[in-house]
mmCIF file as Biopython writes it, N, C-alpha, C and O atoms, coordinates in Angstrom:
data_model
#
loop_
_atom_site.group_PDB
_atom_site.id
_atom_site.type_symbol
_atom_site.label_atom_id
_atom_site.label_alt_id
_atom_site.label_comp_id
_atom_site.label_asym_id
_atom_site.label_entity_id
_atom_site.label_seq_id
_atom_site.pdbx_PDB_ins_code
_atom_site.Cartn_x
_atom_site.Cartn_y
_atom_site.Cartn_z
_atom_site.occupancy
_atom_site.B_iso_or_equiv
_atom_site.auth_seq_id
_atom_site.auth_asym_id
_atom_site.pdbx_PDB_model_num
ATOM 1   N N  . MET A ? 1  ? -28.305 -137.409 44.020 1.0 0.0 1  A 1 
ATOM 2   C CA . MET A ? 1  ? -27.970 -138.457 43.088 1.0 0.0 1  A 1 
ATOM 3   C C  . MET A ? 1  ? -28.100 -139.827 43.745 1.0 0.0 1  A 1 
ATOM 4   O O  . MET A ? 1  ? -28.584 -140.777 43.129 1.0 0.0 1  A 1 
ATOM 5   N N  . ALA A ? 2  ? -27.668 -139.921 44.990 1.0 0.0 2  A 1 
ATOM 6   C CA . ALA A ? 2  ? -27.695 -141.219 45.665 1.0 0.0 2  A 1 
ATOM 7   C C  . ALA A ? 2  ? -29.130 -141.733 45.791 1.0 0.0 2  A 1 
ATOM 8   O O  . ALA A ? 2  ? -29.388 -142.920 45.588 1.0 0.0 2  A 1 
ATOM 9   N N  . LYS A ? 3  ? -30.058 -140.842 46.124 1.0 0.0 3  A 1 
ATOM 10  C CA . LYS A ? 3  ? -31.465 -141.260 46.250 1.0 0.0 3  A 1 
ATOM 11  C C  . LYS A ? 3  ? -32.018 -141.694 44.898 1.0 0.0 3  A 1 
ATOM 12  O O  . LYS A ? 3  ? -32.785 -142.653 44.820 1.0 0.0 3  A 1 
ATOM 13  N N  . HIS A ? 4  ? -31.634 -140.998 43.841 1.0 0.0 4  A 1 
ATOM 14  C CA . HIS A ? 4  ? -32.099 -141.365 42.499 1.0 0.0 4  A 1 
ATOM 15  C C  . HIS A ? 4  ? -31.581 -142.752 42.126 1.0 0.0 4  A 1 
ATOM 16  O O  . HIS A ? 4  ? -32.335 -143.582 41.618 1.0 0.0 4  A 1 
ATOM 17  N N  . ILE A ? 5  ? -30.326 -142.996 42.371 1.0 0.0 5  A 1 
ATOM 18  C CA . ILE A ? 5  ? -29.745 -144.310 42.066 1.0 0.0 5  A 1 
ATOM 19  C C  . ILE A ? 5  ? -30.456 -145.388 42.876 1.0 0.0 5  A 1 
ATOM 20  O O  . ILE A ? 5  ? -30.796 -146.449 42.353 1.0 0.0 5  A 1 
ATOM 21  N N  . GLU A ? 6  ? -30.674 -145.103 44.158 1.0 0.0 6  A 1 
ATOM 22  C CA . GLU A ? 6  ? -31.369 -146.067 45.010 1.0 0.0 6  A 1 
ATOM 23  C C  . GLU A ? 6  ? -32.785 -146.333 44.483 1.0 0.0 6  A 1 
ATOM 24  O O  . GLU A ? 6  ? -33.231 -147.480 44.455 1.0 0.0 6  A 1 
ATOM 25  N N  . ALA A ? 7  ? -33.482 -145.285 44.070 1.0 0.0 7  A 1 
ATOM 26  C CA . ALA A ? 7  ? -34.842 -145.446 43.553 1.0 0.0 7  A 1 
ATOM 27  C C  . ALA A ? 7  ? -34.861 -146.262 42.270 1.0 0.0 7  A 1 
ATOM 28  O O  . ALA A ? 7  ? -35.739 -147.103 42.079 1.0 0.0 7  A 1 
ATOM 29  N N  . VAL A ? 8  ? -33.910 -146.021 41.404 1.0 0.0 8  A 1 
ATOM 30  C CA . VAL A ? 8  ? -33.843 -146.746 40.134 1.0 0.0 8  A 1 
ATOM 31  C C  . VAL A ? 8  ? -33.497 -148.218 40.363 1.0 0.0 8  A 1 
ATOM 32  O O  . VAL A ? 8  ? -34.021 -149.102 39.685 1.0 0.0 8  A 1 
ATOM 33  N N  . GLU A ? 9  ? -32.620 -148.462 41.315 1.0 0.0 9  A 1 
ATOM 34  C CA . GLU A ? 9  ? -32.149 -149.835 41.535 1.0 0.0 9  A 1 
ATOM 35  C C  . GLU A ? 9  ? -33.074 -150.686 42.393 1.0 0.0 9  A 1 
ATOM 36  O O  . GLU A ? 9  ? -32.998 -151.913 42.332 1.0 0.0 9  A 1 
ATOM 37  N N  . THR A ? 10 ? -33.949 -150.070 43.196 1.0 0.0 10 A 1 
ATOM 38  C CA . THR A ? 10 ? -34.817 -150.861 44.056 1.0 0.0 10 A 1 
ATOM 39  C C  . THR A ? 10 ? -35.937 -151.510 43.236 1.0 0.0 10 A 1 
ATOM 40  O O  . THR A ? 10 ? -36.450 -150.930 42.279 1.0 0.0 10 A 1 
ATOM 41  N N  . GLU A ? 11 ? -36.289 -152.700 43.635 1.0 0.0 11 A 1 
ATOM 42  C CA . GLU A ? 11 ? -37.381 -153.407 42.958 1.0 0.0 11 A 1 
ATOM 43  C C  . GLU A ? 11 ? -38.689 -153.272 43.730 1.0 0.0 11 A 1 
ATOM 44  O O  . GLU A ? 11 ? -39.738 -153.708 43.257 1.0 0.0 11 A 1 
ATOM 45  N N  . GLU A ? 12 ? -38.630 -152.668 44.918 1.0 0.0 12 A 1 
ATOM 46  C CA . GLU A ? 12 ? -39.823 -152.458 45.728 1.0 0.0 12 A 1 
ATOM 47  C C  . GLU A ? 12 ? -40.541 -151.195 45.259 1.0 0.0 12 A 1 
ATOM 48  O O  . GLU A ? 12 ? -40.020 -150.087 45.388 1.0 0.0 12 A 1 
ATOM 49  N N  . LYS A ? 13 ? -41.737 -151.377 44.716 1.0 0.0 13 A 1 
ATOM 50  C CA . LYS A ? 13 ? -42.482 -150.226 44.186 1.0 0.0 13 A 1 
ATOM 51  C C  . LYS A ? 13 ? -42.776 -149.184 45.257 1.0 0.0 13 A 1 
ATOM 52  O O  . LYS A ? 13 ? -42.688 -147.984 44.998 1.0 0.0 13 A 1 
ATOM 53  N N  . THR A ? 14 ? -43.124 -149.635 46.454 1.0 0.0 14 A 1 
ATOM 54  C CA . THR A ? 14 ? -43.442 -148.701 47.534 1.0 0.0 14 A 1 
ATOM 55  C C  . THR A ? 14 ? -42.218 -147.877 47.906 1.0 0.0 14 A 1 
ATOM 56  O O  . THR A ? 14 ? -42.312 -146.661 48.077 1.0 0.0 14 A 1 
ATOM 57  N N  . LYS A ? 15 ? -41.074 -148.535 48.030 1.0 0.0 15 A 1 
ATOM 58  C CA . LYS A ? 15 ? -39.824 -147.839 48.364 1.0 0.0 15 A 1 
ATOM 59  C C  . LYS A ? 15 ? -39.447 -146.870 47.249 1.0 0.0 15 A 1 
ATOM 60  O O  . LYS A ? 15 ? -39.004 -145.752 47.515 1.0 0.0 15 A 1 
ATOM 61  N N  . ARG A ? 16 ? -39.624 -147.304 45.992 1.0 0.0 16 A 1 
ATOM 62  C CA . ARG A ? 16 ? -39.299 -146.445 44.855 1.0 0.0 16 A 1 
ATOM 63  C C  . ARG A ? 16 ? -40.169 -145.181 44.877 1.0 0.0 16 A 1 
ATOM 64  O O  . ARG A ? 16 ? -39.655 -144.078 44.688 1.0 0.0 16 A 1 
ATOM 65  N N  . ARG A ? 17 ? -41.467 -145.330 45.101 1.0 0.0 17 A 1 
ATOM 66  C CA . ARG A ? 17 ? -42.364 -144.172 45.165 1.0 0.0 17 A 1 
ATOM 67  C C  . ARG A ? 17 ? -41.965 -143.231 46.300 1.0 0.0 17 A 1 
ATOM 68  O O  . ARG A ? 17 ? -41.987 -142.011 46.136 1.0 0.0 17 A 1 
ATOM 69  N N  . GLU A ? 18 ? -41.604 -143.795 47.440 1.0 0.0 18 A 1 
ATOM 70  C CA . GLU A ? 18 ? -41.193 -142.989 48.594 1.0 0.0 18 A 1 
ATOM 71  C C  . GLU A ? 18 ? -39.938 -142.180 48.264 1.0 0.0 18 A 1 
ATOM 72  O O  . GLU A ? 18 ? -39.866 -140.990 48.568 1.0 0.0 18 A 1 
ATOM 73  N N  . LEU A ? 19 ? -38.963 -142.820 47.649 1.0 0.0 19 A 1 
ATOM 74  C CA . LEU A ? 19 ? -37.715 -142.129 47.299 1.0 0.0 19 A 1 
ATOM 75  C C  . LEU A ? 19 ? -37.950 -141.045 46.250 1.0 0.0 19 A 1 
ATOM 76  O O  . LEU A ? 19 ? -37.414 -139.943 46.362 1.0 0.0 19 A 1 
ATOM 77  N N  . ILE A ? 20 ? -38.752 -141.357 45.232 1.0 0.0 20 A 1 
ATOM 78  C CA . ILE A ? 20 ? -39.048 -140.366 44.200 1.0 0.0 20 A 1 
ATOM 79  C C  . ILE A ? 20 ? -39.798 -139.189 44.815 1.0 0.0 20 A 1 
ATOM 80  O O  . ILE A ? 20 ? -39.561 -138.042 44.437 1.0 0.0 20 A 1 
ATOM 81  N N  . GLY A ? 21 ? -40.704 -139.460 45.761 1.0 0.0 21 A 1 
ATOM 82  C CA . GLY A ? 21 ? -41.417 -138.395 46.468 1.0 0.0 21 A 1 
ATOM 83  C C  . GLY A ? 21 ? -40.460 -137.485 47.228 1.0 0.0 21 A 1 
ATOM 84  O O  . GLY A ? 21 ? -40.622 -136.265 47.225 1.0 0.0 21 A 1 
ATOM 85  N N  . GLU A ? 22 ? -39.460 -138.082 47.880 1.0 0.0 22 A 1 
ATOM 86  C CA . GLU A ? 22 ? -38.456 -137.288 48.603 1.0 0.0 22 A 1 
ATOM 87  C C  . GLU A ? 22 ? -37.646 -136.413 47.640 1.0 0.0 22 A 1 
ATOM 88  O O  . GLU A ? 22 ? -37.344 -135.259 47.941 1.0 0.0 22 A 1 
ATOM 89  N N  . ILE A ? 23 ? -37.302 -136.976 46.489 1.0 0.0 23 A 1 
ATOM 90  C CA . ILE A ? 23 ? -36.534 -136.226 45.486 1.0 0.0 23 A 1 
ATOM 91  C C  . ILE A ? 23 ? -37.359 -135.048 44.978 1.0 0.0 23 A 1 
ATOM 92  O O  . ILE A ? 23 ? -36.847 -133.935 44.853 1.0 0.0 23 A 1 
ATOM 93  N N  . ILE A ? 24 ? -38.624 -135.288 44.689 1.0 0.0 24 A 1 
ATOM 94  C CA . ILE A ? 24 ? -39.505 -134.221 44.195 1.0 0.0 24 A 1 
ATOM 95  C C  . ILE A ? 24 ? -39.653 -133.123 45.237 1.0 0.0 24 A 1 
ATOM 96  O O  . ILE A ? 24 ? -39.577 -131.939 44.907 1.0 0.0 24 A 1 
ATOM 97  N N  . LYS A ? 25 ? -39.863 -133.503 46.485 1.0 0.0 25 A 1 
ATOM 98  C CA . LYS A ? 25 ? -40.002 -132.511 47.557 1.0 0.0 25 A 1 
ATOM 99  C C  . LYS A ? 25 ? -38.734 -131.669 47.681 1.0 0.0 25 A 1 
ATOM 100 O O  . LYS A ? 25 ? -38.808 -130.445 47.793 1.0 0.0 25 A 1 
ATOM 101 N N  . TYR A ? 26 ? -37.565 -132.326 47.661 1.0 0.0 26 A 1 
ATOM 102 C CA . TYR A ? 26 ? -36.291 -131.611 47.752 1.0 0.0 26 A 1 
ATOM 103 C C  . TYR A ? 26 ? -36.156 -130.626 46.590 1.0 0.0 26 A 1 
ATOM 104 O O  . TYR A ? 26 ? -35.778 -129.472 46.791 1.0 0.0 26 A 1 
ATOM 105 N N  . ASN A ? 27 ? -36.465 -131.083 45.374 1.0 0.0 27 A 1 
ATOM 106 C CA . ASN A ? 27 ? -36.329 -130.222 44.202 1.0 0.0 27 A 1 
ATOM 107 C C  . ASN A ? 27 ? -37.276 -129.029 44.266 1.0 0.0 27 A 1 
ATOM 108 O O  . ASN A ? 27 ? -36.898 -127.920 43.889 1.0 0.0 27 A 1 
ATOM 109 N N  . GLU A ? 28 ? -38.510 -129.246 44.744 1.0 0.0 28 A 1 
ATOM 110 C CA . GLU A ? 28 ? -39.451 -128.136 44.878 1.0 0.0 28 A 1 
ATOM 111 C C  . GLU A ? 28 ? -38.937 -127.104 45.873 1.0 0.0 28 A 1 
ATOM 112 O O  . GLU A ? 28 ? -39.021 -125.903 45.619 1.0 0.0 28 A 1 
ATOM 113 N N  . GLU A ? 29 ? -38.405 -127.561 47.003 1.0 0.0 29 A 1 
ATOM 114 C CA . GLU A ? 29 ? -37.860 -126.644 48.007 1.0 0.0 29 A 1 
ATOM 115 C C  . GLU A ? 29 ? -36.656 -125.893 47.453 1.0 0.0 29 A 1 
ATOM 116 O O  . GLU A ? 29 ? -36.486 -124.702 47.714 1.0 0.0 29 A 1 
ATOM 117 N N  . ASP A ? 30 ? -35.826 -126.591 46.691 1.0 0.0 30 A 1 
ATOM 118 C CA . ASP A ? 30 ? -34.639 -125.977 46.100 1.0 0.0 30 A 1 
ATOM 119 C C  . ASP A ? 30 ? -35.037 -124.895 45.094 1.0 0.0 30 A 1 
ATOM 120 O O  . ASP A ? 30 ? -34.432 -123.823 45.057 1.0 0.0 30 A 1 
ATOM 121 N N  . LEU A ? 31 ? -36.045 -125.177 44.289 1.0 0.0 31 A 1 
ATOM 122 C CA . LEU A ? 31 ? -36.515 -124.181 43.321 1.0 0.0 31 A 1 
ATOM 123 C C  . LEU A ? 31 ? -37.092 -122.955 44.017 1.0 0.0 31 A 1 
ATOM 124 O O  . LEU A ? 31 ? -36.834 -121.828 43.596 1.0 0.0 31 A 1 
ATOM 125 N N  . LYS A ? 32 ? -37.861 -123.162 45.065 1.0 0.0 32 A 1 
ATOM 126 C CA . LYS A ? 32 ? -38.410 -122.030 45.815 1.0 0.0 32 A 1 
ATOM 127 C C  . LYS A ? 32 ? -37.295 -121.156 46.375 1.0 0.0 32 A 1 
ATOM 128 O O  . LYS A ? 32 ? -37.369 -119.929 46.310 1.0 0.0 32 A 1 
ATOM 129 N N  . ALA A ? 33 ? -36.267 -121.788 46.922 1.0 0.0 33 A 1 
ATOM 130 C CA . ALA A ? 33 ? -35.141 -121.036 47.492 1.0 0.0 33 A 1 
ATOM 131 C C  . ALA A ? 33 ? -34.388 -120.287 46.398 1.0 0.0 33 A 1 
ATOM 132 O O  . ALA A ? 33 ? -33.981 -119.142 46.597 1.0 0.0 33 A 1 
ATOM 133 N N  . THR A ? 34 ? -34.200 -120.925 45.244 1.0 0.0 34 A 1 
ATOM 134 C CA . THR A ? 34 ? -33.493 -120.284 44.134 1.0 0.0 34 A 1 
ATOM 135 C C  . THR A ? 34 ? -34.261 -119.065 43.638 1.0 0.0 34 A 1 
ATOM 136 O O  . THR A ? 34 ? -33.668 -118.018 43.380 1.0 0.0 34 A 1 
ATOM 137 N N  . TRP A ? 35 ? -35.585 -119.201 43.503 1.0 0.0 35 A 1 
ATOM 138 C CA . TRP A ? 35 ? -36.398 -118.064 43.072 1.0 0.0 35 A 1 
ATOM 139 C C  . TRP A ? 35 ? -36.340 -116.934 44.086 1.0 0.0 35 A 1 
ATOM 140 O O  . TRP A ? 35 ? -36.329 -115.761 43.712 1.0 0.0 35 A 1 
ATOM 141 N N  . LYS A ? 36 ? -36.302 -117.284 45.378 1.0 0.0 36 A 1 
ATOM 142 C CA . LYS A ? 36 ? -36.225 -116.265 46.426 1.0 0.0 36 A 1 
ATOM 143 C C  . LYS A ? 36 ? -34.914 -115.479 46.305 1.0 0.0 36 A 1 
ATOM 144 O O  . LYS A ? 36 ? -34.907 -114.255 46.430 1.0 0.0 36 A 1 
ATOM 145 N N  . VAL A ? 37 ? -33.821 -116.180 46.064 1.0 0.0 37 A 1 
ATOM 146 C CA . VAL A ? 37 ? -32.520 -115.516 45.899 1.0 0.0 37 A 1 
ATOM 147 C C  . VAL A ? 37 ? -32.558 -114.606 44.674 1.0 0.0 37 A 1 
ATOM 148 O O  . VAL A ? 37 ? -32.096 -113.466 44.728 1.0 0.0 37 A 1 
ATOM 149 N N  . LEU A ? 38 ? -33.106 -115.108 43.574 1.0 0.0 38 A 1 
ATOM 150 C CA . LEU A ? 38 ? -33.193 -114.301 42.357 1.0 0.0 38 A 1 
ATOM 151 C C  . LEU A ? 38 ? -34.062 -113.062 42.582 1.0 0.0 38 A 1 
ATOM 152 O O  . LEU A ? 38 ? -33.695 -111.961 42.173 1.0 0.0 38 A 1 
ATOM 153 N N  . ASP A ? 39 ? -35.203 -113.244 43.227 1.0 0.0 39 A 1 
ATOM 154 C CA . ASP A ? 39 ? -36.098 -112.133 43.500 1.0 0.0 39 A 1 
ATOM 155 C C  . ASP A ? 39 ? -35.428 -111.091 44.395 1.0 0.0 39 A 1 
ATOM 156 O O  . ASP A ? 39 ? -35.536 -109.890 44.145 1.0 0.0 39 A 1 
ATOM 157 N N  . THR A ? 40 ? -34.739 -111.552 45.431 1.0 0.0 40 A 1 
ATOM 158 C CA . THR A ? 40 ? -34.038 -110.647 46.342 1.0 0.0 40 A 1 
ATOM 159 C C  . THR A ? 40 ? -32.948 -109.875 45.604 1.0 0.0 40 A 1 
ATOM 160 O O  . THR A ? 40 ? -32.770 -108.677 45.821 1.0 0.0 40 A 1 
ATOM 161 N N  . SER A ? 41 ? -32.224 -110.570 44.732 1.0 0.0 41 A 1 
ATOM 162 C CA . SER A ? 41 ? -31.165 -109.930 43.952 1.0 0.0 41 A 1 
ATOM 163 C C  . SER A ? 41 ? -31.744 -108.876 43.018 1.0 0.0 41 A 1 
ATOM 164 O O  . SER A ? 41 ? -31.194 -107.781 42.899 1.0 0.0 41 A 1 
ATOM 165 N N  . ARG A ? 42 ? -32.839 -109.197 42.360 1.0 0.0 42 A 1 
ATOM 166 C CA . ARG A ? 42 ? -33.475 -108.224 41.466 1.0 0.0 42 A 1 
ATOM 167 C C  . ARG A ? 42 ? -33.970 -107.010 42.251 1.0 0.0 42 A 1 
ATOM 168 O O  . ARG A ? 42 ? -33.819 -105.872 41.804 1.0 0.0 42 A 1 
ATOM 169 N N  . HIS A ? 43 ? -34.553 -107.254 43.406 1.0 0.0 43 A 1 
ATOM 170 C CA . HIS A ? 43 ? -35.046 -106.167 44.244 1.0 0.0 43 A 1 
ATOM 171 C C  . HIS A ? 43 ? -33.889 -105.258 44.684 1.0 0.0 43 A 1 
ATOM 172 O O  . HIS A ? 43 ? -34.000 -104.033 44.643 1.0 0.0 43 A 1 
ATOM 173 N N  . ALA A ? 44 ? -32.782 -105.878 45.106 1.0 0.0 44 A 1 
ATOM 174 C CA . ALA A ? 44 ? -31.615 -105.099 45.527 1.0 0.0 44 A 1 
ATOM 175 C C  . ALA A ? 44 ? -31.074 -104.274 44.369 1.0 0.0 44 A 1 
ATOM 176 O O  . ALA A ? 44 ? -30.647 -103.135 44.560 1.0 0.0 44 A 1 
ATOM 177 N N  . SER A ? 45 ? -31.091 -104.840 43.182 1.0 0.0 45 A 1 
ATOM 178 C CA . SER A ? 45 ? -30.609 -104.118 42.004 1.0 0.0 45 A 1 
ATOM 179 C C  . SER A ? 45 ? -31.501 -102.916 41.703 1.0 0.0 45 A 1 
ATOM 180 O O  . SER A ? 45 ? -31.008 -101.835 41.384 1.0 0.0 45 A 1 
ATOM 181 N N  . ARG A ? 46 ? -32.826 -103.110 41.806 1.0 0.0 46 A 1 
ATOM 182 C CA . ARG A ? 46 ? -33.757 -102.000 41.549 1.0 0.0 46 A 1 
ATOM 183 C C  . ARG A ? 46 ? -33.581 -100.874 42.560 1.0 0.0 46 A 1 
ATOM 184 O O  . ARG A ? 46 ? -33.799 -99.706  42.239 1.0 0.0 46 A 1 
ATOM 185 N N  . LEU A ? 47 ? -33.186 -101.226 43.780 1.0 0.0 47 A 1 
ATOM 186 C CA . LEU A ? 47 ? -32.986 -100.211 44.811 1.0 0.0 47 A 1 
ATOM 187 C C  . LEU A ? 47 ? -31.607 -99.568  44.739 1.0 0.0 47 A 1 
ATOM 188 O O  . LEU A ? 47 ? -31.301 -98.656  45.507 1.0 0.0 47 A 1 
ATOM 189 N N  . GLY A ? 48 ? -30.771 -100.048 43.808 1.0 0.0 48 A 1 
ATOM 190 C CA . GLY A ? 48 ? -29.447 -99.462  43.627 1.0 0.0 48 A 1 
ATOM 191 C C  . GLY A ? 48 ? -28.366 -100.070 44.492 1.0 0.0 48 A 1 
ATOM 192 O O  . GLY A ? 48 ? -27.251 -99.551  44.545 1.0 0.0 48 A 1 
ATOM 193 N N  . PHE A ? 49 ? -28.677 -101.161 45.172 1.0 0.0 49 A 1 
ATOM 194 C CA . PHE A ? 49 ? -27.664 -101.804 46.009 1.0 0.0 49 A 1 
ATOM 195 C C  . PHE A ? 49 ? -26.666 -102.611 45.188 1.0 0.0 49 A 1 
ATOM 196 O O  . PHE A ? 49 ? -25.506 -102.748 45.577 1.0 0.0 49 A 1 
ATOM 197 N N  . VAL A ? 50 ? -27.107 -103.137 44.069 1.0 0.0 50 A 1 
ATOM 198 C CA . VAL A ? 50 ? -26.253 -103.963 43.212 1.0 0.0 50 A 1 
ATOM 199 C C  . VAL A ? 50 ? -26.413 -103.458 41.787 1.0 0.0 50 A 1 
ATOM 200 O O  . VAL A ? 50 ? -27.535 -103.394 41.285 1.0 0.0 50 A 1 
ATOM 201 N N  . PRO A ? 51 ? -25.327 -103.102 41.127 1.0 0.0 51 A 1 
ATOM 202 C CA . PRO A ? 51 ? -25.453 -102.670 39.729 1.0 0.0 51 A 1 
ATOM 203 C C  . PRO A ? 51 ? -26.023 -103.813 38.887 1.0 0.0 51 A 1 
ATOM 204 O O  . PRO A ? 51 ? -25.651 -104.966 39.104 1.0 0.0 51 A 1 
ATOM 205 N N  . PRO A ? 52 ? -26.912 -103.531 37.937 1.0 0.0 52 A 1 
ATOM 206 C CA . PRO A ? 52 ? -27.472 -104.585 37.096 1.0 0.0 52 A 1 
ATOM 207 C C  . PRO A ? 52 ? -26.381 -105.405 36.426 1.0 0.0 52 A 1 
ATOM 208 O O  . PRO A ? 52 ? -25.412 -104.853 35.906 1.0 0.0 52 A 1 
ATOM 209 N N  . GLY A ? 53 ? -26.538 -106.713 36.440 1.0 0.0 53 A 1 
ATOM 210 C CA . GLY A ? 53 ? -25.582 -107.602 35.796 1.0 0.0 53 A 1 
ATOM 211 C C  . GLY A ? 53 ? -24.322 -107.870 36.585 1.0 0.0 53 A 1 
ATOM 212 O O  . GLY A ? 53 ? -23.425 -108.551 36.089 1.0 0.0 53 A 1 
ATOM 213 N N  . ARG A ? 54 ? -24.226 -107.358 37.796 1.0 0.0 54 A 1 
ATOM 214 C CA . ARG A ? 54 ? -23.020 -107.558 38.598 1.0 0.0 54 A 1 
ATOM 215 C C  . ARG A ? 54 ? -23.329 -108.439 39.797 1.0 0.0 54 A 1 
ATOM 216 O O  . ARG A ? 54 ? -24.436 -108.419 40.335 1.0 0.0 54 A 1 
ATOM 217 N N  . VAL A ? 55 ? -22.351 -109.196 40.197 1.0 0.0 55 A 1 
ATOM 218 C CA . VAL A ? 55 ? -22.479 -110.038 41.380 1.0 0.0 55 A 1 
ATOM 219 C C  . VAL A ? 55 ? -21.901 -109.272 42.555 1.0 0.0 55 A 1 
ATOM 220 O O  . VAL A ? 55 ? -20.784 -108.764 42.460 1.0 0.0 55 A 1 
ATOM 221 N N  . PRO A ? 56 ? -22.628 -109.174 43.660 1.0 0.0 56 A 1 
ATOM 222 C CA . PRO A ? 56 ? -22.060 -108.455 44.806 1.0 0.0 56 A 1 
ATOM 223 C C  . PRO A ? 56 ? -20.829 -109.168 45.332 1.0 0.0 56 A 1 
ATOM 224 O O  . PRO A ? 56 ? -20.722 -110.391 45.243 1.0 0.0 56 A 1 
ATOM 225 N N  . ALA A ? 57 ? -19.908 -108.402 45.878 1.0 0.0 57 A 1 
ATOM 226 C CA . ALA A ? 57 ? -18.675 -108.969 46.413 1.0 0.0 57 A 1 
ATOM 227 C C  . ALA A ? 57 ? -18.984 -109.888 47.588 1.0 0.0 57 A 1 
ATOM 228 O O  . ALA A ? 57 ? -19.854 -109.607 48.413 1.0 0.0 57 A 1 
ATOM 229 N N  . CYS A ? 58 ? -18.258 -110.979 47.638 1.0 0.0 58 A 1 
ATOM 230 C CA . CYS A ? 58 ? -18.375 -111.907 48.761 1.0 0.0 58 A 1 
ATOM 231 C C  . CYS A ? 58 ? -17.374 -111.472 49.820 1.0 0.0 58 A 1 
ATOM 232 O O  . CYS A ? 58 ? -16.271 -111.049 49.477 1.0 0.0 58 A 1 
ATOM 233 N N  . PRO A ? 59 ? -17.725 -111.563 51.087 1.0 0.0 59 A 1 
ATOM 234 C CA . PRO A ? 59 ? -16.747 -111.194 52.108 1.0 0.0 59 A 1 
ATOM 235 C C  . PRO A ? 59 ? -15.556 -112.141 52.068 1.0 0.0 59 A 1 
ATOM 236 O O  . PRO A ? 59 ? -15.717 -113.350 51.902 1.0 0.0 59 A 1 
ATOM 237 N N  . ALA A ? 60 ? -14.379 -111.589 52.219 1.0 0.0 60 A 1 
ATOM 238 C CA . ALA A ? 60 ? -13.165 -112.406 52.193 1.0 0.0 60 A 1 
ATOM 239 C C  . ALA A ? 60 ? -13.049 -113.209 53.484 1.0 0.0 60 A 1 
ATOM 240 O O  . ALA A ? 60 ? -13.409 -112.743 54.564 1.0 0.0 60 A 1 
ATOM 241 N N  . ARG A ? 61 ? -12.544 -114.409 53.343 1.0 0.0 61 A 1 
ATOM 242 C CA . ARG A ? 61 ? -12.272 -115.249 54.507 1.0 0.0 61 A 1 
ATOM 243 C C  . ARG A ? 61 ? -10.911 -114.863 55.062 1.0 0.0 61 A 1 
ATOM 244 O O  . ARG A ? 61 ? -10.096 -114.279 54.346 1.0 0.0 61 A 1 
ATOM 245 N N  . PRO A ? 62 ? -10.652 -115.179 56.323 1.0 0.0 62 A 1 
ATOM 246 C CA . PRO A ? 62 ? -9.338  -114.870 56.877 1.0 0.0 62 A 1 
ATOM 247 C C  . PRO A ? 62 ? -8.225  -115.478 56.015 1.0 0.0 62 A 1 
ATOM 248 O O  . PRO A ? 62 ? -8.271  -116.655 55.659 1.0 0.0 62 A 1 
ATOM 249 N N  . GLY A ? 63 ? -7.244  -114.667 55.696 1.0 0.0 63 A 1 
ATOM 250 C CA . GLY A ? 63 ? -6.115  -115.131 54.886 1.0 0.0 63 A 1 
ATOM 251 C C  . GLY A ? 63 ? -6.373  -115.024 53.393 1.0 0.0 63 A 1 
ATOM 252 O O  . GLY A ? 63 ? -5.505  -115.375 52.595 1.0 0.0 63 A 1 
ATOM 253 N N  . GLN A ? 64 ? -7.547  -114.547 52.999 1.0 0.0 64 A 1 
ATOM 254 C CA . GLN A ? 64 ? -7.893  -114.413 51.598 1.0 0.0 64 A 1 
ATOM 255 C C  . GLN A ? 64 ? -7.967  -112.934 51.259 1.0 0.0 64 A 1 
ATOM 256 O O  . GLN A ? 64 ? -8.543  -112.149 52.012 1.0 0.0 64 A 1 
ATOM 257 N N  . ARG A ? 65 ? -7.387  -112.551 50.131 1.0 0.0 65 A 1 
ATOM 258 C CA . ARG A ? 65 ? -7.430  -111.139 49.741 1.0 0.0 65 A 1 
ATOM 259 C C  . ARG A ? 65 ? -8.806  -110.732 49.250 1.0 0.0 65 A 1 
ATOM 260 O O  . ARG A ? 65 ? -9.340  -109.708 49.676 1.0 0.0 65 A 1 
ATOM 261 N N  . ASN A ? 66 ? -9.380  -111.517 48.365 1.0 0.0 66 A 1 
ATOM 262 C CA . ASN A ? 66 ? -10.664 -111.150 47.786 1.0 0.0 66 A 1 
ATOM 263 C C  . ASN A ? 66 ? -11.390 -112.413 47.356 1.0 0.0 66 A 1 
ATOM 264 O O  . ASN A ? 66 ? -10.845 -113.233 46.617 1.0 0.0 66 A 1 
ATOM 265 N N  . ALA A ? 67 ? -12.619 -112.564 47.821 1.0 0.0 67 A 1 
ATOM 266 C CA . ALA A ? 67 ? -13.413 -113.748 47.469 1.0 0.0 67 A 1 
ATOM 267 C C  . ALA A ? 67 ? -14.386 -113.457 46.346 1.0 0.0 67 A 1 
ATOM 268 O O  . ALA A ? 67 ? -15.197 -114.313 45.993 1.0 0.0 67 A 1 
ATOM 269 N N  . SER A ? 68 ? -14.319 -112.265 45.780 1.0 0.0 68 A 1 
ATOM 270 C CA . SER A ? 68 ? -15.252 -111.892 44.710 1.0 0.0 68 A 1 
ATOM 271 C C  . SER A ? 68 ? -14.911 -112.602 43.418 1.0 0.0 68 A 1 
ATOM 272 O O  . SER A ? 68 ? -13.738 -112.785 43.094 1.0 0.0 68 A 1 
ATOM 273 N N  . PRO A ? 69 ? -15.947 -113.007 42.669 1.0 0.0 69 A 1 
ATOM 274 C CA . PRO A ? 69 ? -15.665 -113.611 41.372 1.0 0.0 69 A 1 
ATOM 275 C C  . PRO A ? 69 ? -15.145 -112.556 40.405 1.0 0.0 69 A 1 
ATOM 276 O O  . PRO A ? 69 ? -15.500 -111.382 40.514 1.0 0.0 69 A 1 
ATOM 277 N N  . ARG A ? 70 ? -14.325 -112.961 39.481 1.0 0.0 70 A 1 
ATOM 278 C CA . ARG A ? 70 ? -13.805 -112.022 38.476 1.0 0.0 70 A 1 
ATOM 279 C C  . ARG A ? 70 ? -14.770 -111.993 37.307 1.0 0.0 70 A 1 
ATOM 280 O O  . ARG A ? 70 ? -15.102 -113.030 36.732 1.0 0.0 70 A 1 
ATOM 281 N N  . LEU A ? 71 ? -15.212 -110.807 36.966 1.0 0.0 71 A 1 
ATOM 282 C CA . LEU A ? 71 ? -16.174 -110.663 35.862 1.0 0.0 71 A 1 
ATOM 283 C C  . LEU A ? 71 ? -15.525 -110.031 34.663 1.0 0.0 71 A 1 
ATOM 284 O O  . LEU A ? 71 ? -16.180 -109.832 33.640 1.0 0.0 71 A 1 
#
């Protein structure tokens, strides 16, 4: 968000293009990582590691009983 605000508020076209380029690159990398997680999750489900439609349990942190989301 901060980079977007900076890009919108700057009057320097070169700086604005540079910031927008950084935002686009970050978003592309984020999408690739998200698809990788989704693909891995689907693969694990097909292999029977995760029941379809269920989120695998998260390991509990020290002092926490259960970090799993309630479904």
